[in-house]
N, C-alpha and C positions, 0 to 999 in steps of 0.2 A: 866401845863407842868412840867415834871421833868427836871433836869439839862441837861441830855443828849439830850432830845428833843429840849430844848431851844437853846443849842449850835449848834445842827445840823441845826435848822431853821435859825439861824443867819448866819452860814457859807454858807447856800444855798441861802441867800438873801431873805428869806421868813419872814413874820411877826412872832414875838415871844412875849410872854407875859411880858417880861422884858429884860433888857440888860444883857449880860453875865458878870460874875465877877470872877476874879482870884485874891485872896489876895496875892498870891505869897509866898515868904519865908521871912517874916519880920526879921530884926535883933533881936537878943535875948533881947536887952534892950527896944525894942518897945512893946513887948507883955504885960508887966504890964500896960502901958499906954492904949493900946487897950482894955484890960480887964476892966480897970477902966472906960473908956469911954462908953463901951457897956454892962457893968454889967455881964461879963462872967468870968469863972475861968479856962477853958481849951481851948486849940487851936481849938479842934473840935467843942466845943460849940460856939465859936466865928464864925467859918466858917459856921456853920449851921444857926446861927442868921443872918449873912450877905448874906446868900444864895450863898456862894462861889461854883462855878461850877467845880472846879478842885481840885485835891488832889495830893500831892507829894507821889509817890510810889517808894520806894527805893529798887532796886533789888540787893543791894550789897552783900547780903548773900545767894541769891538764886543760885542754881547750874544751869548754862546755858547748859553745856553738859559735858559728860565724854569723854575726847579726847583719852586717852590710859589707860590701866590698871594702877591704882594707881595715876592718875593725874586728876585734875579737873580745870575748867576755871571759874573764878568768873567774872560776867559781869561788875562790877563796874570799874574794871581796867584791865580785861583780863589777870591777872597774873596767871601763871601756878604754882600750888602747888604740888610738887612731894611727893610721899610716904604717901598719905592720905589713911588710911584704908577704905575699902568699907563700913563698918558699919558706919563710920563717915560721909561719903558722903550721905548715905541713911538717916541718922538722920538729917543732914543739909537740905536736900531736903524736908523731911517731915515737919520739923519746918518752913521752908520758905513757904510751901504750906498752912500749918495751919494758920500762921500769915496772909497771903494774904487773905485766906477765911474768917478769923475773921474780918479783915478790910473791906472786901467787904460786909459782912453781916451787919456791922455797918452802912456803907454808904447807903445800900439799905433800912435799917430800917428808915433812915432819908430822904428817897426818893431823895437822891443825885444821885443814879444810876438808 
């Protein structure tokens, strides 16, 4: 069972091959101890080793929508930024999509998704 199937089964009250796990967002000073205890060196390596079923996905730099010419809304705080050149909006959106796709490819390669 991949993570998605496991969590769906748990939520549906059906049998799953293991319990679901969410490591959450440990405090910064906790990471060195976790890495030492589990023999890992990166956050993702630890999450994969523990079979963490969830990942933090931060949309703070993704463009949610263009409200009016030269204004954008950022989903993290819904702040309107006036006078942003259209080329900057396009570059921001492309970078956010590329980052998200790269992250999803990594999760899929680890069979997390």
